[in-house]
C-alpha positions in Angstrom: 31.6 -37.6 -80.5 33.9 -40.1 -82.3 36.5 -38.6 -84.6 36.5 -39.0 -88.4 39.2 -41.6 -88.4 37.2 -43.8 -86.1 34.0 -43.4 -88.1 35.9 -44.2 -91.3 37.5 -47.3 -89.8 34.1 -48.4 -88.4 32.3 -47.9 -91.7 35.0 -49.7 -93.6 35.0 -52.6 -91.2 31.2 -53.0 -91.3 31.0 -52.9 -95.1 33.9 -55.3 -95.5 32.6 -57.6 -92.8 29.2 -58.0 -94.6 30.7 -58.4 -98.0 30.2 -62.1 -98.3 27.1 -62.6 -96.3 24.6 -61.8 -99.2 26.3 -64.7 -101.1 26.1 -67.0 -98.1 22.4 -66.2 -97.8 21.7 -66.6 -101.5 23.6 -69.9 -101.6 21.7 -71.2 -98.5 18.4 -70.1 -99.8 18.8 -71.5 -103.4 20.9 -74.5 -102.5 23.0 -73.7 -105.5 26.8 -73.1 -105.4 27.9 -74.5 -108.8 29.0 -71.0 -110.0 31.1 -70.2 -106.9 34.8 -70.6 -107.4 36.7 -72.9 -105.1 39.7 -70.7 -105.5 38.0 -67.5 -104.5 36.6 -69.2 -101.4 39.9 -70.7 -100.3 41.8 -67.5 -101.1 39.2 -65.5 -99.1 39.7 -67.8 -96.1 43.5 -67.7 -96.3 43.5 -63.9 -96.8 41.1 -63.3 -93.9 43.2 -65.5 -91.6 46.4 -63.8 -92.4 44.9 -60.3 -91.9 43.3 -61.5 -88.7 46.6 -62.6 -87.3 48.2 -59.3 -88.5 45.5 -57.3 -86.8 45.9 -59.2 -83.6 49.7 -58.7 -83.6 49.2 -55.0 -84.2 46.3 -54.9 -81.7 44.2 -53.2 -84.3 40.5 -54.0 -83.6 39.3 -52.9 -87.1 41.7 -55.2 -88.9 41.2 -58.3 -86.8 37.4 -57.9 -86.2 36.7 -57.3 -89.9 38.8 -60.1 -91.1 37.5 -62.6 -88.5 34.0 -61.9 -90.0 35.4 -62.5 -93.5 36.9 -65.8 -92.4 33.5 -66.8 -90.9 31.6 -65.8 -94.0 33.9 -67.5 -96.5 34.1 -70.6 -94.3 30.3 -70.7 -94.5 30.5 -70.5 -98.3 33.0 -73.3 -98.2 30.6 -75.5 -96.2 27.7 -74.6 -98.5 29.9 -75.3 -101.6 30.8 -78.7 -100.2 27.2 -79.5 -99.5 25.5 -78.1 -102.6 28.3 -77.7 -105.2 
C-alpha cells in the first residue's frame, strides 16, 4: 500500500493538473475568452515551465508531471484566447 506522502503528492498533483481544464472546456464550448486575462495566461505558462524544469532537475515526478500539465492547459487557454478573444 502506498505511503501517506505518496498519496498526498499524487492527490496534489492531480488536483493542480486539472486546475485550468474546466476553464479550457468552458472557453472552447462558449467560444468566449474576453474575460480571461492575458497576464494570468502568460504567467501561468512561464510559471509552469519554470517548475517543470525545476522538477526535471530534481528528478521529482510530482513536480514536473503536474507542471507539464499546467503548461499544456494554459497553452490551450492561450490558443483559445488568440482565436476567440
